[in-house]
Structures are given as structure tokens and as C-alpha cells.
VMD Tcl script that draws the C-alpha trace (Angstrom):
set ca {
  {-22.21 29.94 -78.86}
  {-24.14 32.52 -78.82}
  {-26.56 32.04 -75.72}
  {-29.76 33.77 -75.41}
  {-31.19 35.18 -71.90}
  {-33.93 33.16 -71.94}
  {-32.80 29.56 -70.77}
  {-35.63 27.50 -72.28}
  {-34.29 28.99 -76.14}
  {-30.51 27.95 -75.11}
  {-31.45 24.58 -73.86}
  {-33.40 23.89 -77.22}
  {-30.18 25.61 -79.25}
  {-27.97 23.02 -77.36}
  {-30.56 20.27 -77.57}
  {-30.48 21.24 -81.57}
  {-26.51 20.99 -81.94}
  {-26.51 18.00 -80.35}
  {-28.80 15.86 -82.34}
  {-27.27 17.38 -85.36}
  {-23.87 16.09 -84.15}
  {-25.20 12.59 -83.13}
  {-26.49 12.16 -86.82}
  {-23.35 13.42 -88.52}
  {-21.15 11.23 -85.81}
  {-23.41 8.03 -86.65}
  {-22.20 8.66 -90.49}
  {-18.70 8.60 -89.45}
  {-15.88 10.94 -87.50}
  {-14.39 11.68 -91.12}
  {-18.13 13.61 -92.55}
  {-18.66 14.62 -89.26}
  {-15.43 16.57 -89.47}
  {-16.08 17.99 -93.47}
  {-19.33 19.40 -92.22}
  {-17.81 20.97 -89.70}
  {-14.73 22.47 -91.56}
  {-16.86 23.26 -94.45}
  {-19.22 25.29 -92.02}
  {-16.13 27.41 -90.62}
  {-14.04 27.94 -93.07}
  {-16.88 28.64 -96.05}
  {-19.57 30.23 -94.01}
  {-17.58 31.10 -90.76}
  {-20.37 29.36 -88.58}
  {-20.60 26.27 -86.44}
  {-23.27 23.58 -85.70}
  {-24.74 25.52 -82.57}
  {-24.78 28.58 -84.76}
  {-27.18 26.82 -87.50}
  {-30.36 27.17 -86.16}
  {-30.44 30.75 -86.94}
  {-29.81 30.19 -90.51}
  {-30.83 26.62 -91.20}
  {-29.90 27.20 -95.23}
  {-26.27 27.22 -94.88}
  {-26.54 23.74 -92.94}
  {-28.56 22.60 -95.61}
  {-26.35 23.28 -98.37}
  {-23.51 21.91 -96.85}
  {-25.33 18.64 -96.38}
  {-26.13 18.75 -99.38}
  {-23.06 19.46 -101.27}
  {-21.05 16.27 -98.78}
  {-23.95 13.85 -98.97}
  {-25.93 14.55 -101.93}
  {-28.98 12.38 -102.32}
  {-28.35 10.90 -99.03}
  {-29.61 14.49 -97.14}
  {-33.16 13.71 -97.08}
  {-31.96 10.31 -94.65}
  {-29.62 12.44 -93.08}
  {-32.89 15.10 -92.02}
  {-34.82 12.09 -91.26}
  {-32.33 11.38 -88.50}
  {-32.22 14.25 -87.00}
  {-36.28 14.58 -86.88}
  {-35.90 11.43 -85.50}
  {-33.07 11.99 -82.77}
  {-35.19 14.90 -81.51}
  {-37.80 12.90 -81.11}
  {-40.97 13.32 -79.29}
  {-40.68 17.09 -79.08}
  {-39.81 17.66 -82.69}
  {-43.63 19.60 -82.99}
  {-42.18 22.73 -80.35}
  {-42.09 25.28 -82.59}
  {-38.33 26.27 -81.77}
  {-37.45 22.46 -84.04}
  {-40.78 22.76 -86.49}
  {-39.18 26.58 -87.80}
  {-35.69 24.72 -88.07}
  {-36.62 21.36 -89.61}
  {-39.46 23.39 -92.37}
  {-36.30 25.81 -93.37}
  {-34.34 22.81 -93.58}
  {-37.06 20.98 -96.29}
  {-37.59 24.25 -98.57}
}
mol new
graphics top color blue
foreach p $ca { graphics top sphere $p radius 0.5 }
foreach p [lrange $ca 0 end-1] q [lrange $ca 1 end] { graphics top cylinder $p $q radius 0.2 }
display resetview
């Protein structure tokens, strides 16, 4: 995981990755592992790095979950909670909706 020199950005990055992992783990361990494996094998990236290129995560989630993608995105938004309006999270979620 690449960390910023700005502590708040590090916290946001870790929290976002945590929220995504929680949602995927609720879907089941096999689905979580499938997402993580596809990110690594096809895109040489990891969940905590998806904040810099959310379109890769979007592509992987759509490939794996199809029509359930929108539900997963809603769950991520819900998991983020009250701070979802913070620019870091709105930028990420906006990119995931495009």
C-alpha cells in the first residue's frame, strides 16, 4: 500500500479499502477472493490502490457481480457512513457510477 505524506489521506485510503473489503466479505469469501485475485492478476493492483483508479475496481466488480454491481456500490456507500460527503469519498463514488 502506498501511503501519502498527508496522514488524513492515509486514513481515508485505509478506511475506504476497509469498507470495500467488508462489503465484499459479506458477499462471501469466494467472491472476495475472486475480486482480489482478478485485481492482482489482470491489473497488478490491490484493493487499497483502487482509490487512485476506481474504474479498474468498477470493471472487476461488474465482471464478477453483473447486475448486483449497483447493490454493492450502495453497500459501500452505506458502509462509509456519515463521512460519505467528504470529497475523497464522493470523488471515488462518482467515478464508480460513471
